[in-house]
ZAKEVEX-556078 format. One record per residue (C-alpha): residue number from 0; x, z, y. Coordinates in steps of 0.2 Angstrom, whole numbers, m for minus. Layout:
BEGIN
(NUM; (X; Z; Y))
...
END
This chain:
BEGIN
(0; (0; 0; 0))
(1; (7; m5; 17))
(2; (11; 9; 29))
(3; (3; 9; 46))
(4; (15; 5; 61))
(5; (23; 20; 69))
(6; (22; 12; 86))
(7; (14; m4; 92))
(8; (15; m13; 109))
(9; (4; m28; 113))
(10; (6; m41; 127))
(11; (16; m29; 138))
(12; (19; m36; 156))
(13; (29; m27; 170))
(14; (35; m33; 186))
(15; (46; m25; 199))
(16; (45; m39; 212))
(17; (50; m57; 208))
(18; (51; m62; 190))
(19; (43; m51; 177))
(20; (55; m38; 169))
(21; (44; m38; 153))
(22; (33; m54; 151))
(23; (20; m53; 137))
(24; (30; m42; 125))
(25; (23; m37; 108))
(26; (32; m26; 96))
(27; (29; m16; 80))
(28; (40; m2; 74))
(29; (38; 3; 56))
(30; (41; 21; 50))
(31; (60; 23; 46))
(32; (65; 8; 56))
(33; (83; 7; 62))
(34; (84; m6; 77))
(35; (96; m11; 90))
(36; (89; m15; 107))
(37; (101; m27; 115))
(38; (102; m38; 131))
(39; (111; m40; 147))
(40; (114; m26; 160))
(41; (98; m27; 171))
(42; (88; m36; 158))
(43; (75; m22; 156))
(44; (81; m13; 140))
(45; (79; 5; 148))
(46; (62; 0; 155))
(47; (56; m6; 139))
(48; (62; 10; 130))
(49; (52; 20; 143))
(50; (37; 10; 140))
(51; (39; 13; 121))
(52; (41; 32; 125))
(53; (25; 32; 135))
(54; (35; 37; 151))
(55; (32; 20; 161))
(56; (15; 12; 163))
(57; (15; m7; 161))
(58; (5; m19; 173))
(59; (m5; m25; 158))
(60; (m5; m23; 139))
(61; (m7; m8; 127))
(62; (4; 5; 118))
(63; (m3; 12; 102))
(64; (4; 28; 93))
(65; (m5; 34; 78))
(66; (m12; 52; 79))
(67; (1; 65; 73))
(68; (16; 53; 76))
(69; (29; 59; 88))
(70; (42; 50; 99))
(71; (58; 58; 107))
(72; (66; 49; 121))
(73; (84; 52; 126))
(74; (85; 52; 145))
(75; (101; 45; 154))
(76; (98; 57; 168))
(77; (88; 72; 161))
(78; (78; 83; 173))
(79; (84; 101; 168))
(80; (75; 110; 182))
(81; (67; 126; 175))
(82; (81; 129; 162))
(83; (95; 141; 164))
(84; (107; 134; 151))
(85; (110; 118; 141))
(86; (104; 126; 125))
(87; (88; 131; 133))
(88; (85; 113; 138))
(89; (90; 106; 121))
(90; (79; 118; 112))
(91; (63; 111; 121))
(92; (48; 117; 112))
(93; (56; 121; 96))
(94; (50; 137; 88))
(95; (63; 152; 88))
(96; (66; 149; 69))
(97; (72; 131; 72))
(98; (85; 135; 85))
(99; (99; 132; 72))
(100; (95; 113; 75))
(101; (102; 114; 93))
(102; (117; 124; 87))
(103; (121; 111; 74))
(104; (119; 97; 86))
(105; (129; 105; 99))
(106; (144; 108; 87))
(107; (144; 90; 82))
(108; (142; 83; 100))
(109; (155; 96; 107))
(110; (146; 105; 120))
(111; (143; 124; 123))
(112; (124; 128; 123))
(113; (128; 143; 134))
(114; (134; 132; 148))
(115; (123; 135; 164))
(116; (114; 120; 169))
(117; (120; 121; 187))
(118; (138; 120; 182))
(119; (137; 107; 168))
(120; (145; 90; 170))
(121; (135; 74; 169))
(122; (143; 71; 152))
(123; (138; 88; 146))
(124; (120; 85; 152))
(125; (119; 69; 142))
(126; (125; 77; 126))
(127; (112; 91; 128))
(128; (99; 78; 131))
(129; (105; 69; 115))
(130; (105; 86; 105))
(131; (87; 89; 111))
(132; (81; 72; 103))
(133; (91; 76; 87))
(134; (83; 93; 86))
(135; (66; 88; 89))
(136; (61; 82; 72))
(137; (51; 67; 79))
(138; (46; 52; 69))
(139; (54; 40; 81))
(140; (70; 43; 91))
(141; (73; 32; 107))
(142; (91; 33; 111))
(143; (98; 25; 127))
(144; (117; 24; 127))
(145; (119; 39; 116))
(146; (138; 36; 114))
(147; (142; 37; 132))
(148; (153; 52; 136))
(149; (156; 55; 117))
(150; (174; 54; 110))
(151; (176; 45; 93))
(152; (175; 60; 82))
(153; (158; 65; 90))
(154; (152; 46; 88))
(155; (157; 47; 70))
(156; (147; 63; 68))
(157; (132; 55; 76))
(158; (133; 40; 65))
(159; (133; 51; 50))
(160; (119; 62; 57))
(161; (108; 46; 61))
(162; (112; 38; 45))
(163; (105; 53; 35))
(164; (89; 54; 45))
(165; (72; 49; 37))
(166; (65; 46; 55))
(167; (66; 29; 63))
(168; (76; 25; 79))
(169; (79; 12; 92))
(170; (97; 11; 100))
(171; (103; 4; 116))
(172; (122; 4; 115))
(173; (137; m7; 120))
(174; (147; 0; 105))
(175; (148; m14; 92))
(176; (154; m3; 78))
(177; (141; 10; 81))
(178; (127; m3; 81))
(179; (134; m12; 66))
(180; (135; 4; 55))
(181; (117; 10; 58))
(182; (105; m4; 62))
(183; (94; m15; 51))
(184; (84; m25; 64))
(185; (89; m32; 81))
(186; (77; m33; 96))
(187; (84; m45; 109))
(188; (77; m43; 127))
(189; (82; m59; 137))
(190; (74; m65; 153))
(191; (58; m55; 151))
(192; (54; m60; 133))
(193; (58; m50; 116))
(194; (64; m58; 100))
(195; (66; m49; 84))
(196; (78; m52; 70))
(197; (76; m43; 53))
(198; (94; m40; 51))
(199; (107; m28; 59))
(200; (117; m30; 74))
(201; (132; m38; 65))
(202; (125; m55; 65))
(203; (117; m54; 82))
(204; (130; m64; 92))
(205; (129; m79; 80))
(206; (110; m79; 81))
(207; (110; m77; 100))
(208; (122; m92; 102))
(209; (112; m103; 91))
(210; (96; m99; 101))
(211; (105; m103; 117))
(212; (112; m119; 110))
(213; (94; m125; 105))
(214; (88; m120; 122))
(215; (101; m131; 130))
(216; (96; m146; 119))
(217; (78; m144; 123))
(218; (81; m142; 142))
(219; (92; m158; 141))
(220; (79; m168; 132))
(221; (65; m162; 144))
(222; (77; m167; 159))
(223; (79; m185; 152))
(224; (60; m186; 149))
(225; (56; m181; 167))
(226; (69; m193; 174))
(227; (61; m208; 164))
(228; (43; m203; 169))
(229; (48; m201; 187))
(230; (57; m218; 188))
(231; (41; m226; 180))
(232; (30; m217; 194))
(233; (41; m224; 208))
(234; (42; m242; 201))
(235; (24; m245; 195))
(236; (12; m233; 203))
(237; (5; m245; 216))
(238; (0; m258; 203))
(239; (m7; m246; 190))
(240; (m14; m231; 201))
(241; (m31; m230; 194))
(242; (m27; m233; 176))
(243; (m12; m221; 175))
(244; (m18; m205; 184))
(245; (m17; m196; 167))
(246; (2; m200; 165))
(247; (5; m194; 183))
(248; (m3; m177; 178))
(249; (8; m177; 163))
(250; (23; m179; 174))
(251; (17; m164; 185))
(252; (15; m154; 169))
(253; (32; m158; 163))
(254; (40; m153; 180))
(255; (30; m137; 179))
(256; (37; m134; 161))
(257; (54; m136; 167))
(258; (52; m124; 182))
(259; (46; m111; 169))
(260; (62; m113; 159))
(261; (71; m98; 166))
(262; (90; m103; 165))
(263; (99; m88; 158))
(264; (111; m78; 168))
(265; (129; m84; 167))
(266; (144; m72; 163))
(267; (154; m65; 176))
(268; (169; m76; 182))
(269; (182; m64; 178))
(270; (201; m68; 179))
(271; (217; m59; 179))
(272; (233; m65; 186))
(273; (250; m57; 183))
(274; (260; m55; 199))
(275; (279; m56; 198))
(276; (285; m53; 180))
(277; (290; m35; 177))
(278; (306; m31; 168))
(279; (306; m33; 149))
(280; (306; m14; 148))
(281; (290; m8; 157))
(282; (290; 11; 154))
(283; (301; 23; 144))
(284; (296; 41; 141))
(285; (310; 52; 135))
(286; (305; 69; 128))
(287; (291; 72; 140))
(288; (281; 88; 139))
(289; (266; 95; 149))
(290; (255; 110; 148))
(291; (241; 117; 159))
(292; (237; 136; 159))
(293; (248; 138; 143))
(294; (239; 124; 134))
(295; (250; 111; 128))
(296; (245; 93; 132))
(297; (260; 84; 125))
(298; (276; 90; 118))
(299; (293; 81; 117))
(300; (284; 64; 117))
(301; (295; 48; 118))
(302; (288; 30; 120))
(303; (295; 13; 125))
(304; (282; 1; 132))
(305; (288; m17; 133))
(306; (281; m31; 144))
(307; (265; m38; 136))
(308; (261; m23; 125))
(309; (243; m17; 124))
(310; (244; 2; 121))
(311; (228; 12; 118))
(312; (226; 31; 119))
(313; (214; 39; 108))
(314; (209; 57; 104))
(315; (195; 70; 107))
(316; (188; 73; 125))
(317; (199; 85; 134))
(318; (214; 82; 124))
(319; (224; 75; 139))
(320; (223; 56; 137))
(321; (221; 54; 156))
(322; (235; 66; 159))
(323; (247; 57; 148))
(324; (242; 41; 156))
(325; (246; 49; 173))
(326; (263; 54; 168))
(327; (267; 37; 161))
(328; (262; 29; 177))
(329; (271; 41; 188))
(330; (255; 50; 196))
(331; (259; 66; 187))
(332; (276; 74; 184))
(333; (280; 80; 167))
(334; (286; 98; 165))
(335; (301; 92; 156))
(336; (309; 76; 150))
(337; (308; 60; 161))
(338; (299; 44; 163))
(339; (308; 28; 168))
(340; (299; 13; 175))
(341; (305; m5; 174))
(342; (308; m16; 189))
(343; (294; m25; 199))
(344; (279; m15; 193))
(345; (263; m20; 201))
(346; (250; m7; 195))
(347; (231; m10; 195))
(348; (220; 5; 189))
(349; (202; 6; 183))
(350; (198; 25; 183))
(351; (184; 32; 172))
(352; (177; 42; 187))
(353; (175; 27; 198))
(354; (183; 36; 212))
(355; (190; 20; 220))
(356; (172; 17; 226))
(357; (164; 26; 241))
(358; (146; 29; 236))
(359; (140; 28; 254))
(360; (148; 12; 258))
(361; (140; m5; 254))
(362; (147; m17; 240))
(363; (154; m28; 254))
(364; (163; m13; 263))
(365; (170; m6; 247))
(366; (178; m23; 243))
(367; (185; m26; 260))
(368; (190; m9; 267))
(369; (205; m7; 256))
(370; (220; m15; 263))
(371; (228; m16; 246))
(372; (216; m30; 240))
(373; (210; m38; 256))
(374; (208; m37; 275))
(375; (204; m20; 281))
(376; (188; m17; 290))
(377; (172; m27; 288))
(378; (179; m44; 287))
(379; (169; m58; 278))
(380; (185; m64; 269))
(381; (195; m56; 255))
(382; (212; m62; 248))
(383; (209; m66; 229))
(384; (226; m67; 220))
(385; (233; m75; 236))
(386; (218; m86; 241))
(387; (205; m82; 254))
(388; (187; m81; 248))
(389; (171; m77; 256))
(390; (165; m59; 250))
(391; (148; m65; 246))
(392; (154; m80; 235))
(393; (167; m69; 226))
(394; (154; m55; 222))
(395; (142; m69; 216))
(396; (156; m72; 203))
(397; (153; m55; 196))
(398; (134; m57; 196))
(399; (129; m48; 212))
(400; (116; m57; 222))
(401; (114; m58; 241))
(402; (101; m44; 242))
(403; (114; m31; 234))
(404; (129; m34; 246))
(405; (124; m23; 260))
(406; (116; m9; 249))
(407; (126; 7; 246))
(408; (136; 8; 230))
(409; (126; 24; 225))
(410; (111; 14; 220))
(411; (121; 3; 208))
(412; (119; 6; 189))
(413; (134; 11; 179))
(414; (137; m7; 173))
(415; (136; m13; 191))
(416; (149; m1; 197))
(417; (160; m5; 183))
(418; (159; m24; 187))
(419; (163; m20; 206))
(420; (179; m10; 201))
(421; (184; m25; 190))
(422; (181; m37; 205))
(423; (192; m26; 216))
(424; (206; m25; 202))
(425; (205; m44; 199))
(426; (207; m48; 217))
(427; (225; m43; 217))
(428; (240; m48; 207))
(429; (247; m35; 195))
(430; (258; m34; 180))
(431; (253; m17; 173))
(432; (234; m14; 171))
(433; (228; 4; 168))
(434; (210; 5; 160))
(435; (203; 22; 158))
(436; (186; 21; 149))
(437; (182; 3; 155))
(438; (169; 0; 142))
(439; (157; 13; 147))
(440; (141; 5; 154))
(441; (147; m14; 152))
(442; (135; m25; 141))
(443; (142; m34; 126))
(444; (144; m51; 135))
(445; (154; m43; 148))
(446; (165; m34; 136))
(447; (168; m50; 126))
(448; (174; m58; 143))
(449; (185; m43; 147))
(450; (193; m44; 130))
(451; (196; m63; 132))
(452; (204; m60; 150))
(453; (215; m46; 143))
(454; (220; m58; 129))
(455; (226; m71; 142))
(456; (234; m58; 154))
(457; (253; m60; 155))
(458; (256; m42; 160))
(459; (255; m25; 151))
(460; (239; m15; 147))
(461; (237; 4; 145))
(462; (220; 8; 138))
(463; (209; 24; 136))
(464; (193; 20; 126))
(465; (182; 28; 113))
(466; (175; 10; 108))
(467; (183; 7; 91))
(468; (179; m11; 90))
(469; (186; m14; 108))
(470; (202; m5; 103))
(471; (204; m16; 87))
(472; (201; m32; 97))
(473; (214; m27; 111))
(474; (227; m15; 106))
(475; (244; m18; 98))
(476; (249; 0; 98))
(477; (238; 16; 97))
(478; (244; 33; 103))
(479; (234; 46; 94))
(480; (233; 63; 103))
(481; (228; 75; 90))
(482; (228; 92; 100))
(483; (241; 106; 102))
(484; (253; 94; 111))
(485; (254; 82; 96))
(486; (254; 63; 101))
(487; (259; 50; 88))
(488; (261; 31; 90))
(489; (254; 19; 77))
(490; (255; 0; 76))
(491; (239; m10; 79))
(492; (222; m4; 84))
(493; (210; 9; 79))
(494; (207; 3; 61))
(495; (226; 1; 58))
(496; (229; 19; 65))
(497; (216; 26; 53))
(498; (223; 16; 38))
(499; (240; 22; 42))
(500; (235; 40; 44))
(501; (226; 40; 27))
(502; (209; 47; 22))
(503; (201; 58; 35))
(504; (189; 72; 33))
(505; (172; 66; 34))
(506; (161; 71; 49))
(507; (148; 85; 45))
(508; (133; 77; 37))
(509; (142; 62; 30))
(510; (143; 68; 13))
(511; (124; 69; 12))
(512; (122; 50; 13))
(513; (135; 47; m1))
(514; (128; 42; m18))
(515; (133; 49; m34))
(516; (143; 34; m38))
(517; (157; 41; m27))
(518; (157; 58; m35))
(519; (161; 65; m53))
(520; (177; 62; m63))
(521; (183; 47; m52))
(522; (181; 58; m36))
(523; (192; 72; m45))
(524; (205; 59; m50))
(525; (206; 52; m32))
(526; (208; 70; m26))
(527; (222; 74; m37))
(528; (230; 57; m33))
(529; (228; 60; m15))
(530; (236; 77; m16))
(531; (251; 69; m26))
(532; (253; 56; m12))
(533; (253; 69; 2))
(534; (265; 80; m8))
(535; (277; 65; m11))
(536; (276; 59; 7))
(537; (292; 58; 16))
(538; (302; 57; 0))
(539; (311; 40; m2))
(540; (306; 32; m19))
(541; (321; 30; m30))
(542; (322; 19; m46))
(543; (311; 5; m38))
(544; (315; m13; m33))
(545; (313; m17; m15))
(546; (296; m25; m18))
(547; (290; m10; m28))
(548; (295; 2; m14))
(549; (286; m8; m1))
(550; (271; m9; m12))
(551; (271; 10; m15))
(552; (272; 13; 3))
(553; (257; 1; 7))
(554; (246; 8; m7))
(555; (240; 24; 2))
(556; (233; 14; 16))
(557; (224; 2; 4))
(558; (217; 16; m6))
(559; (210; 24; 11))
(560; (202; 8; 16))
(561; (194; 6; m1))
(562; (188; 24; m1))
(563; (180; 21; 17))
(564; (171; 5; 11))
(565; (165; 14; m5))
(566; (158; 28; 7))
(567; (149; 15; 18))
(568; (141; 6; 3))
(569; (136; 22; m5))
(570; (128; 27; 11))
(571; (118; 10; 11))
(572; (113; 12; m7))
(573; (107; 30; m4))
(574; (92; 23; 6))
(575; (77; 25; m7))
(576; (67; 10; 1))
(577; (81; m2; 1))
(578; (78; m10; m17))
(579; (59; m13; m13))
(580; (62; m18; 5))
(581; (78; m29; 3))
(582; (81; m33; m15))
(583; (94; m46; m12))
(584; (104; m35; 0))
(585; (103; m21; m13))
(586; (110; m32; m27))
(587; (124; m38; m15))
(588; (128; m21; m10))
(589; (128; m14; m28))
(590; (140; m29; m33))
(591; (152; m25; m19))
(592; (152; m7; m23))
(593; (156; m10; m41))
(594; (170; m22; m36))
(595; (178; m10; m24))
(596; (177; 5; m36))
(597; (186; m6; m49))
(598; (199; m11; m35))
(599; (201; 7; m31))
(600; (204; 12; m49))
(601; (217; m2; m51))
(602; (226; 3; m35))
(603; (226; 22; m40))
(604; (233; 18; m57))
(605; (246; 6; m49))
(606; (251; 20; m37))
(607; (253; 33; m51))
(608; (263; 21; m61))
(609; (275; 17; m47))
(610; (276; 35; m42))
(611; (281; 40; m60))
(612; (294; 26; m60))
(613; (301; 33; m43))
(614; (302; 51; m50))
(615; (310; 45; m66))
(616; (323; 35; m56))
(617; (326; 50; m44))
(618; (329; 61; m60))
(619; (341; 49; m67))
(620; (351; 48; m51))
(621; (351; 66; m49))
(622; (357; 70; m66))
(623; (371; 57; m65))
END
């Protein structure tokens, strides 16, 4: 028997002056649905989510929520008036016996429930709002950018928590890895209309590009047809006026259809231009240490950054990533050790607090009032990488329209502020780009473009980010800051760092989602093999050929990768409704799980064989 929809929207229309934000949208959310809501910044995603939550009234259309069903909405800017602490707000209407739900969420999301509302930061307030939704026990969770202000550890905890829920949820996020791990449906809001794809986010971009290509083809055909009909009208109308009025009406209808085709918004015209080449060695840190109030930030850390390197800094919030970045760029002095800069450095900085922007000045003034990037004052010209440009034309490259140019920066969205800072940075030449949390609030298309621009940039990039996918796409080196002053450099991006570091402790709640296939005897065998690998770490294998030594060193990372893949597949197969809902996907996932379990067993046996051979060789050489 088919289940009743959990939420139904019918023919929803909403206009905020000009073109409709939502234009005749209909949507059904089923119980247990896991959907990504995607679209450009400013496309209306948050507005649609508020309509789904019943917090925004559409101009027309209906919203139906069955009796007894509940919806919880995570606000981007929660109103905490009337609440003394973050915990009071997060508890909401929970009965006293359910307060443990808030404590559990607060531990995973890393905030103190006892923090007074008046002194809480914006990030702490957002985490409390997310905890309130998670603790609510609602049937449908509506989460608007839940990963903003979370570090990677907290994001992984949230992934595990949402993955284990029976409730449905709709996610707005720019974090590809987060969306790909959790969603089974994609809702795409584009130019006021909503399209649905019954598959997770991973295939969204190929689907989107195919639809855009089909639109361009249809638009091109219509343009040719209009041109042909218009030529006929001009050349033959006088002779056939009475007989062909129908054809003229058809031409008017074609033109009306063409006007109704809303051309999609282009991407920002981003470009970076390296200034004079820096020296081959850009930055060298020699045994630097720093502590605040007795708390070590980094201890005896050394690093050499060469021209063209892309270095990512990762670690929990508050561990000191921005402080280390400040020491490397010369803004903060280390307590001990020294930092040496190469020659000809031209540094451009994107800071996470957007402090380069004056909220009370207009976009125009923020762009021209800084002598470092243009003419001071309120000039209508700005120097863009050595060439004068009109301010309005340059800001249009970054998708700002004429009505926004004289508005104060404080009215901009987070994504618009990020684009304005990028416009400032990209107006000047640089050869060292410092990006501190650049991905917050940017839509996926802008992130794609930023990644491409960084790929073509001749200079050096230092990056702080919690976006695992973006780090993987950009970084050539990852500095992991693990607390207590420990900072370690790893080759490659986030996934490379995790593979090199070896198996990690799963976030709380992740084990609940794993199937029985990852437990039992094979789990004990992996545990003892892992213990042996850790015990023998650092001992140089003896009695092996060069190829065997290389293979023995590479196997732990391969085993860690297989274990992680098995965990994800087990989590997928733990869904009790998967077989009946998507039998093909269930069969494919089962097949992949069996293959990876076999590969894991083979890799572990190979590791044990090579380890035994190494031990035997070591014993022989020691006894000689």
